[in-house]
C-alpha positions in Angstrom: 8.7 -19.6 -49.9 10.4 -16.2 -49.8 10.3 -13.8 -52.7 13.4 -13.4 -54.7 15.6 -10.4 -54.1 15.2 -7.8 -56.8 18.0 -5.6 -58.2 16.4 -2.6 -56.7 16.4 -4.3 -53.3 20.1 -5.0 -53.7 20.8 -1.4 -54.3 18.6 -0.4 -51.4 20.4 -2.9 -49.1 23.7 -1.3 -50.0 22.3 2.2 -49.4 20.8 1.2 -46.0 23.9 -0.7 -45.0 26.1 2.3 -45.7 23.7 4.3 -43.5 23.0 1.8 -40.7 26.2 -0.4 -40.8 24.3 -3.4 -39.5 22.9 -6.4 -41.5 20.1 -7.1 -39.0 19.0 -3.4 -39.0 18.8 -3.4 -42.8 16.9 -6.7 -42.7 14.3 -5.4 -40.3 13.7 -2.3 -42.5 13.4 -4.4 -45.6 11.5 -7.4 -44.1 14.4 -9.7 -45.0 16.7 -11.8 -42.7 20.1 -10.4 -41.7 21.8 -13.3 -43.4 20.1 -12.5 -46.7 21.2 -8.9 -46.4 24.8 -10.0 -45.6 24.8 -12.3 -48.6 23.9 -9.5 -50.9 26.2 -6.9 -49.3 29.2 -9.3 -49.5 28.0 -10.7 -52.8 29.2 -14.1 -51.6 27.0 -17.1 -52.3 24.9 -15.0 -54.8 24.4 -16.1 -58.4 27.4 -15.0 -60.5 25.1 -12.8 -62.7 23.9 -10.9 -59.6 27.5 -10.1 -58.5 28.5 -9.1 -62.1 25.4 -7.0 -62.7 25.7 -5.2 -59.4 29.4 -4.4 -59.9 28.5 -3.0 -63.4 25.8 -0.8 -61.8 28.2 0.5 -59.1 30.9 1.2 -61.7 28.6 3.0 -64.1 
């Protein structure tokens, strides 16, 4: 079973995606699948609390 994605990892995914522009490349750097990275970059299919919390962090 894969470990849960932490809030710090979500922030790092966003940072790396802005730098690399590719889900698979971010996944390789973070030892996660490209589909997991895409889910957290798009915030689709993530728990509602994750999307809400991340939007609050970005706004703040």
